[in-house]
SEKE-220616 format. One record per residue (C-alpha): residue number from 0; x, y, z. Coordinates in nm, 2 decimals, m for minus. Layout:
% residues N
resi:NUM | east:X | north:Y | up:Z
...
% end
This chain:
% residues 304
resi:0 | east:2.74 | north:1.18 | up:0.98
resi:1 | east:2.70 | north:1.09 | up:0.67
resi:2 | east:2.40 | north:0.82 | up:0.54
resi:3 | east:2.24 | north:0.76 | up:0.16
resi:4 | east:1.90 | north:0.70 | up:0.11
resi:5 | east:1.77 | north:0.53 | up:m0.20
resi:6 | east:1.40 | north:0.60 | up:m0.36
resi:7 | east:1.22 | north:0.57 | up:m0.66
resi:8 | east:1.18 | north:0.93 | up:m0.86
resi:9 | east:0.84 | north:1.01 | up:m0.89
resi:10 | east:0.72 | north:1.30 | up:m0.66
resi:11 | east:0.57 | north:1.15 | up:m0.45
resi:12 | east:0.83 | north:0.91 | up:m0.41
resi:13 | east:1.09 | north:1.21 | up:m0.33
resi:14 | east:0.82 | north:1.40 | up:m0.10
resi:15 | east:0.78 | north:1.12 | up:0.14
resi:16 | east:1.15 | north:1.02 | up:0.08
resi:17 | east:1.24 | north:1.41 | up:0.20
resi:18 | east:0.96 | north:1.40 | up:0.45
resi:19 | east:1.17 | north:1.11 | up:0.63
resi:20 | east:1.51 | north:1.32 | up:0.61
resi:21 | east:1.34 | north:1.63 | up:0.77
resi:22 | east:1.23 | north:1.43 | up:1.02
resi:23 | east:1.54 | north:1.25 | up:1.12
resi:24 | east:1.72 | north:1.57 | up:1.10
resi:25 | east:1.49 | north:1.75 | up:1.40
resi:26 | east:1.61 | north:1.43 | up:1.60
resi:27 | east:1.92 | north:1.39 | up:1.57
resi:28 | east:2.13 | north:1.71 | up:1.49
resi:29 | east:2.39 | north:1.74 | up:1.21
resi:30 | east:2.31 | north:1.42 | up:1.05
resi:31 | east:2.35 | north:1.49 | up:0.67
resi:32 | east:2.16 | north:1.25 | up:0.43
resi:33 | east:2.21 | north:1.23 | up:0.08
resi:34 | east:1.97 | north:1.09 | up:m0.13
resi:35 | east:2.00 | north:0.83 | up:m0.47
resi:36 | east:1.73 | north:0.75 | up:m0.73
resi:37 | east:1.68 | north:0.46 | up:m0.83
resi:38 | east:1.45 | north:0.36 | up:m1.06
resi:39 | east:1.26 | north:m0.03 | up:m1.05
resi:40 | east:1.08 | north:m0.25 | up:m1.28
resi:41 | east:0.79 | north:m0.04 | up:m1.25
resi:42 | east:0.86 | north:0.21 | up:m1.32
resi:43 | east:0.99 | north:0.14 | up:m1.67
resi:44 | east:0.68 | north:m0.05 | up:m1.70
resi:45 | east:0.41 | north:0.15 | up:m1.76
resi:46 | east:0.22 | north:0.02 | up:m2.04
resi:47 | east:0.13 | north:m0.33 | up:m1.86
resi:48 | east:m0.15 | north:m0.38 | up:m1.61
resi:49 | east:0.05 | north:m0.48 | up:m1.26
resi:50 | east:m0.16 | north:m0.82 | up:m1.23
resi:51 | east:m0.03 | north:m0.94 | up:m1.54
resi:52 | east:0.32 | north:m0.86 | up:m1.46
resi:53 | east:0.28 | north:m1.08 | up:m1.23
resi:54 | east:0.59 | north:m0.97 | up:m1.03
resi:55 | east:0.66 | north:m0.92 | up:m0.64
resi:56 | east:0.89 | north:m0.65 | up:m0.53
resi:57 | east:0.79 | north:m0.45 | up:m0.87
resi:58 | east:0.90 | north:m0.11 | up:m0.72
resi:59 | east:1.16 | north:m0.21 | up:m0.48
resi:60 | east:1.36 | north:m0.55 | up:m0.58
resi:61 | east:1.61 | north:m0.27 | up:m0.73
resi:62 | east:1.63 | north:m0.02 | up:m0.41
resi:63 | east:1.66 | north:m0.37 | up:m0.19
resi:64 | east:1.94 | north:m0.46 | up:m0.41
resi:65 | east:2.14 | north:m0.14 | up:m0.38
resi:66 | east:2.07 | north:m0.16 | up:0.02
resi:67 | east:2.25 | north:m0.53 | up:0.04
resi:68 | east:2.53 | north:m0.39 | up:m0.20
resi:69 | east:2.58 | north:m0.08 | up:m0.01
resi:70 | east:2.54 | north:0.14 | up:m0.23
resi:71 | east:2.32 | north:0.33 | up:m0.02
resi:72 | east:2.25 | north:0.28 | up:0.40
resi:73 | east:1.84 | north:0.27 | up:0.37
resi:74 | east:1.53 | north:0.31 | up:0.12
resi:75 | east:1.19 | north:0.45 | up:0.18
resi:76 | east:0.88 | north:0.31 | up:0.08
resi:77 | east:0.53 | north:0.25 | up:0.03
resi:78 | east:0.45 | north:0.00 | up:0.26
resi:79 | east:0.20 | north:m0.12 | up:0.00
resi:80 | east:0.49 | north:m0.21 | up:m0.22
resi:81 | east:0.68 | north:m0.39 | up:m0.03
resi:82 | east:0.62 | north:m0.77 | up:m0.04
resi:83 | east:0.59 | north:m0.96 | up:0.30
resi:84 | east:0.88 | north:m1.19 | up:0.21
resi:85 | east:1.17 | north:m1.01 | up:0.21
resi:86 | east:1.56 | north:m1.08 | up:0.13
resi:87 | east:1.74 | north:m1.20 | up:0.36
resi:88 | east:1.97 | north:m0.94 | up:0.54
resi:89 | east:1.72 | north:m0.69 | up:0.51
resi:90 | east:1.45 | north:m0.52 | up:0.81
resi:91 | east:1.21 | north:m0.29 | up:0.82
resi:92 | east:1.39 | north:m0.07 | up:1.06
resi:93 | east:1.10 | north:0.20 | up:1.12
resi:94 | east:0.75 | north:0.24 | up:1.02
resi:95 | east:0.68 | north:0.61 | up:1.08
resi:96 | east:0.30 | north:0.74 | up:1.20
resi:97 | east:0.08 | north:0.61 | up:0.93
resi:98 | east:m0.18 | north:0.84 | up:0.73
resi:99 | east:m0.56 | north:0.73 | up:0.65
resi:100 | east:m0.54 | north:0.44 | up:0.46
resi:101 | east:m0.85 | north:0.48 | up:0.30
resi:102 | east:m0.89 | north:0.50 | up:m0.09
resi:103 | east:m1.10 | north:0.80 | up:m0.24
resi:104 | east:m1.26 | north:0.84 | up:m0.57
resi:105 | east:m1.22 | north:1.17 | up:m0.79
resi:106 | east:m1.48 | north:1.25 | up:m1.04
resi:107 | east:m1.62 | north:1.63 | up:m1.20
resi:108 | east:m1.88 | north:1.62 | up:m0.91
resi:109 | east:m2.10 | north:1.30 | up:m0.86
resi:110 | east:m1.97 | north:1.03 | up:m0.56
resi:111 | east:m1.96 | north:0.71 | up:m0.62
resi:112 | east:m2.37 | north:0.63 | up:m0.60
resi:113 | east:m2.43 | north:0.94 | up:m0.83
resi:114 | east:m2.25 | north:0.82 | up:m1.08
resi:115 | east:m2.44 | north:0.74 | up:m1.43
resi:116 | east:m2.50 | north:0.39 | up:m1.52
resi:117 | east:m2.14 | north:0.23 | up:m1.66
resi:118 | east:m1.96 | north:0.50 | up:m1.59
resi:119 | east:m1.59 | north:0.44 | up:m1.65
resi:120 | east:m1.36 | north:0.44 | up:m1.31
resi:121 | east:m1.00 | north:0.42 | up:m1.40
resi:122 | east:m0.77 | north:0.19 | up:m1.10
resi:123 | east:m0.50 | north:m0.03 | up:m1.20
resi:124 | east:m0.60 | north:m0.22 | up:m0.84
resi:125 | east:m0.73 | north:m0.58 | up:m0.88
resi:126 | east:m0.86 | north:m0.52 | up:m0.49
resi:127 | east:m1.03 | north:m0.19 | up:m0.61
resi:128 | east:m1.20 | north:m0.35 | up:m0.92
resi:129 | east:m1.31 | north:m0.65 | up:m0.76
resi:130 | east:m1.47 | north:m0.47 | up:m0.48
resi:131 | east:m1.62 | north:m0.15 | up:m0.66
resi:132 | east:m1.83 | north:m0.45 | up:m0.88
resi:133 | east:m1.93 | north:m0.60 | up:m0.60
resi:134 | east:m2.07 | north:m0.25 | up:m0.49
resi:135 | east:m2.15 | north:m0.14 | up:m0.83
resi:136 | east:m2.20 | north:m0.41 | up:m1.08
resi:137 | east:m2.25 | north:m0.22 | up:m1.36
resi:138 | east:m1.94 | north:0.00 | up:m1.32
resi:139 | east:m1.67 | north:0.00 | up:m1.62
resi:140 | east:m1.36 | north:m0.04 | up:m1.44
resi:141 | east:m1.06 | north:0.08 | up:m1.70
resi:142 | east:m0.67 | north:0.01 | up:m1.60
resi:143 | east:m0.52 | north:0.32 | up:m1.55
resi:144 | east:m0.13 | north:0.34 | up:m1.40
resi:145 | east:0.10 | north:0.60 | up:m1.41
resi:146 | east:0.23 | north:0.86 | up:m1.12
resi:147 | east:m0.02 | north:1.09 | up:m0.94
resi:148 | east:m0.02 | north:1.34 | up:m1.17
resi:149 | east:m0.06 | north:1.14 | up:m1.47
resi:150 | east:m0.37 | north:0.96 | up:m1.33
resi:151 | east:m0.52 | north:1.32 | up:m1.25
resi:152 | east:m0.45 | north:1.40 | up:m1.62
resi:153 | east:m0.63 | north:1.15 | up:m1.74
resi:154 | east:m0.92 | north:1.22 | up:m1.57
resi:155 | east:m0.95 | north:1.60 | up:m1.68
resi:156 | east:m0.89 | north:1.48 | up:m2.05
resi:157 | east:m1.21 | north:1.34 | up:m2.03
resi:158 | east:m1.06 | north:1.00 | up:m2.02
resi:159 | east:m1.28 | north:0.85 | up:m1.74
resi:160 | east:m1.56 | north:0.97 | up:m1.52
resi:161 | east:m1.39 | north:0.90 | up:m1.19
resi:162 | east:m1.06 | north:0.70 | up:m1.10
resi:163 | east:m0.99 | north:0.60 | up:m0.72
resi:164 | east:m0.66 | north:0.67 | up:m0.56
resi:165 | east:m0.48 | north:0.61 | up:m0.22
resi:166 | east:m0.55 | north:0.94 | up:m0.01
resi:167 | east:m0.25 | north:0.90 | up:0.17
resi:168 | east:m0.01 | north:0.99 | up:m0.18
resi:169 | east:m0.28 | north:1.29 | up:m0.24
resi:170 | east:m0.23 | north:1.44 | up:0.13
resi:171 | east:0.16 | north:1.37 | up:0.13
resi:172 | east:0.12 | north:1.61 | up:m0.22
resi:173 | east:m0.13 | north:1.86 | up:m0.06
resi:174 | east:m0.40 | north:1.77 | up:m0.30
resi:175 | east:m0.68 | north:1.68 | up:m0.09
resi:176 | east:m0.92 | north:1.93 | up:m0.24
resi:177 | east:m0.96 | north:1.74 | up:m0.52
resi:178 | east:m1.13 | north:1.43 | up:m0.35
resi:179 | east:m1.46 | north:1.40 | up:m0.43
resi:180 | east:m1.56 | north:1.10 | up:m0.16
resi:181 | east:m1.37 | north:0.89 | up:0.10
resi:182 | east:m1.46 | north:0.55 | up:0.04
resi:183 | east:m1.58 | north:0.39 | up:0.34
resi:184 | east:m1.41 | north:0.03 | up:0.45
resi:185 | east:m1.78 | north:m0.12 | up:0.35
resi:186 | east:m1.74 | north:0.01 | up:0.02
resi:187 | east:m1.34 | north:m0.08 | up:0.00
resi:188 | east:m1.07 | north:m0.25 | up:0.18
resi:189 | east:m0.76 | north:m0.06 | up:0.16
resi:190 | east:m0.46 | north:m0.24 | up:0.00
resi:191 | east:m0.20 | north:m0.41 | up:0.29
resi:192 | east:0.02 | north:m0.15 | up:0.45
resi:193 | east:m0.13 | north:0.14 | up:0.21
resi:194 | east:m0.08 | north:0.48 | up:0.38
resi:195 | east:0.23 | north:0.34 | up:0.58
resi:196 | east:0.60 | north:0.40 | up:0.50
resi:197 | east:0.87 | north:0.14 | up:0.55
resi:198 | east:1.25 | north:0.22 | up:0.60
resi:199 | east:1.40 | north:m0.04 | up:0.55
resi:200 | east:1.81 | north:m0.15 | up:0.57
resi:201 | east:2.06 | north:m0.40 | up:0.66
resi:202 | east:1.96 | north:m0.63 | up:0.97
resi:203 | east:2.31 | north:m0.60 | up:1.04
resi:204 | east:2.37 | north:m0.26 | up:1.04
resi:205 | east:2.31 | north:m0.15 | up:1.41
resi:206 | east:2.42 | north:0.21 | up:1.35
resi:207 | east:2.17 | north:0.24 | up:1.10
resi:208 | east:1.91 | north:0.11 | up:1.26
resi:209 | east:1.93 | north:0.28 | up:1.58
resi:210 | east:1.90 | north:0.61 | up:1.38
resi:211 | east:1.62 | north:0.51 | up:1.18
resi:212 | east:1.42 | north:0.34 | up:1.52
resi:213 | east:1.35 | north:0.75 | up:1.66
resi:214 | east:1.08 | north:0.74 | up:1.36
resi:215 | east:0.90 | north:0.46 | up:1.46
resi:216 | east:0.55 | north:0.44 | up:1.54
resi:217 | east:0.46 | north:0.13 | up:1.77
resi:218 | east:0.05 | north:0.12 | up:1.68
resi:219 | east:0.12 | north:0.18 | up:1.34
resi:220 | east:0.37 | north:m0.08 | up:1.34
resi:221 | east:0.13 | north:m0.32 | up:1.49
resi:222 | east:m0.10 | north:m0.22 | up:1.24
resi:223 | east:0.08 | north:m0.27 | up:0.97
resi:224 | east:0.22 | north:m0.62 | up:1.07
resi:225 | east:m0.13 | north:m0.73 | up:1.15
resi:226 | east:m0.23 | north:m0.67 | up:0.82
resi:227 | east:0.06 | north:m0.85 | up:0.61
resi:228 | east:0.10 | north:m1.11 | up:0.89
resi:229 | east:m0.32 | north:m1.20 | up:0.72
resi:230 | east:m0.11 | north:m1.11 | up:0.36
resi:231 | east:0.11 | north:m1.34 | up:0.43
resi:232 | east:m0.11 | north:m1.62 | up:0.56
resi:233 | east:m0.28 | north:m1.63 | up:0.26
resi:234 | east:0.02 | north:m1.62 | up:0.02
resi:235 | east:m0.13 | north:m1.36 | up:m0.17
resi:236 | east:0.01 | north:m1.06 | up:m0.39
resi:237 | east:m0.08 | north:m0.80 | up:m0.68
resi:238 | east:m0.25 | north:m1.07 | up:m0.84
resi:239 | east:m0.53 | north:m1.12 | up:m0.62
resi:240 | east:m0.76 | north:m0.92 | up:m0.47
resi:241 | east:m0.70 | north:m0.88 | up:m0.16
resi:242 | east:m0.78 | north:m0.59 | up:0.14
resi:243 | east:m0.71 | north:m0.52 | up:0.49
resi:244 | east:m0.72 | north:m0.27 | up:0.71
resi:245 | east:m0.66 | north:m0.28 | up:1.11
resi:246 | east:m0.74 | north:0.00 | up:1.39
resi:247 | east:m0.63 | north:0.02 | up:1.75
resi:248 | east:m0.86 | north:0.13 | up:2.01
resi:249 | east:m0.76 | north:0.14 | up:2.37
resi:250 | east:m0.51 | north:m0.13 | up:2.31
resi:251 | east:m0.77 | north:m0.34 | up:2.08
resi:252 | east:m0.68 | north:m0.41 | up:1.74
resi:253 | east:m0.89 | north:m0.46 | up:1.51
resi:254 | east:m0.82 | north:m0.64 | up:1.18
resi:255 | east:m1.09 | north:m0.65 | up:0.88
resi:256 | east:m0.99 | north:m0.84 | up:0.57
resi:257 | east:m1.16 | north:m0.89 | up:0.19
resi:258 | east:m1.06 | north:m1.18 | up:m0.04
resi:259 | east:m1.27 | north:m1.16 | up:m0.40
resi:260 | east:m1.27 | north:m1.30 | up:m0.76
resi:261 | east:m1.16 | north:m1.09 | up:m1.02
resi:262 | east:m1.51 | north:m0.96 | up:m1.08
resi:263 | east:m1.63 | north:m0.94 | up:m0.75
resi:264 | east:m1.92 | north:m1.14 | up:m0.84
resi:265 | east:m1.78 | north:m1.41 | up:m0.52
resi:266 | east:m1.61 | north:m1.18 | up:m0.20
resi:267 | east:m1.55 | north:m1.35 | up:0.15
resi:268 | east:m1.50 | north:m1.06 | up:0.42
resi:269 | east:m1.44 | north:m1.07 | up:0.81
resi:270 | east:m1.33 | north:m0.95 | up:1.13
resi:271 | east:m1.09 | north:m1.06 | up:1.43
resi:272 | east:m1.06 | north:m0.87 | up:1.73
resi:273 | east:m0.76 | north:m0.90 | up:2.01
resi:274 | east:m0.50 | north:m0.76 | up:2.16
resi:275 | east:m0.30 | north:m0.52 | up:2.05
resi:276 | east:0.04 | north:m0.69 | up:2.17
resi:277 | east:m0.08 | north:m1.06 | up:1.94
resi:278 | east:m0.09 | north:m0.85 | up:1.62
resi:279 | east:0.07 | north:m1.13 | up:1.42
resi:280 | east:m0.19 | north:m1.36 | up:1.54
resi:281 | east:m0.46 | north:m1.14 | up:1.46
resi:282 | east:m0.36 | north:m1.16 | up:1.15
resi:283 | east:m0.30 | north:m1.54 | up:1.11
resi:284 | east:m0.66 | north:m1.65 | up:1.27
resi:285 | east:m0.83 | north:m1.35 | up:1.04
resi:286 | east:m0.67 | north:m1.57 | up:0.71
resi:287 | east:m0.80 | north:m1.91 | up:0.90
resi:288 | east:m1.13 | north:m1.76 | up:0.92
resi:289 | east:m1.14 | north:m1.63 | up:0.55
resi:290 | east:m0.98 | north:m1.95 | up:0.42
resi:291 | east:m1.26 | north:m2.18 | up:0.58
resi:292 | east:m1.52 | north:m1.94 | up:0.47
resi:293 | east:m1.44 | north:m1.97 | up:0.09
resi:294 | east:m1.15 | north:m1.77 | up:0.02
resi:295 | east:m0.96 | north:m2.09 | up:m0.04
resi:296 | east:m1.16 | north:m2.16 | up:m0.34
resi:297 | east:m1.08 | north:m1.79 | up:m0.46
resi:298 | east:m0.71 | north:m1.82 | up:m0.42
resi:299 | east:m0.72 | north:m2.14 | up:m0.61
resi:300 | east:m0.90 | north:m2.00 | up:m0.90
resi:301 | east:m0.65 | north:m1.73 | up:m0.90
resi:302 | east:m0.32 | north:m1.89 | up:m0.83
resi:303 | east:m0.20 | north:m2.13 | up:m1.08
% end
C-alpha cells in the first residue's frame, strides 16, 4: 500500500512528517509512504511580519489544494498554522500525542526577569509581543522570522538579547539544551494548537482516514479542539493577539485564554473548567466570558 504525504520543506516540517510516517509504519507493516515537498506562501515571503501579510492559512493553503487535487493523500501541519475554518472536503484525520505547548526564552544566560532594561527580544508573534510587554513594559520587541536555525543564528550573531520560540519545535529538533527558561502560562499563554500536529486529508477518503486514525490521541484532540473552538468563537487569527491552553486532569478540561491589544496595555484573561467531553462548549463559553469582560473592545480595535 502506497500513500503520498505532503509537507513544507523546512527542517522542522520534514522532521515532523518523517516522525508521523515512522509511527504509521510501526503500526501498519508494509505501508509505503512517499514525501512531496510543497512550498507555501508563508515560506516565500520572509521579509514581512506575518500579521502585516494578513492572510490566514499562510503555511497550509498550497498543501490543502494538493490534497483536494489528489496530488497527495494527506498533509502534516503544525496545528497552530491551521485556520479554524477549513476548505470544504477536508478534515483532520488525526491529532497525534501533543508535545508541551509552552513558549520558551533563549538568551546567552539571563532569564526573563534578569534581562537588562530595554533588552531586545525577537519574535514574529503578536501574541508573544503583547504578553511580554504586559509582563515587562521596558522590553524592545522586534520582528524575527525564518526557520529555527535562522532564528537561533540571529541570536548568536548578537542581533537580540533573547528570542522566544515554541518548546515543541526545539524538542523535535533535539535542541532543548538551548532553552534558557520555559515561560509559564501566567507569563505567556501559547498559540492555539501549539505543540500539536494536524494530519489532514479528504473527508470522503475512508481508506486514508482509517489508516491515519491509528495515530489519533483522544486527549490531545480534545484539548486542541477546545482551543480552536475558543478561537473560532472570537473570530481571531494571526492579526489578533490571542492565546489559549487546554489541559485535561482526571476527565476535567481546564481552558485558559487571553485576548490582548497589540502593545499589551489592555489584556483580558479567563479560565473555564468542564467535562473533557464538552470541549467545544468549553471553548465557546470562555470566548463569551472574555467578550463580555472587554475582549470585544480589543477585537473591535484590531479588526477592520
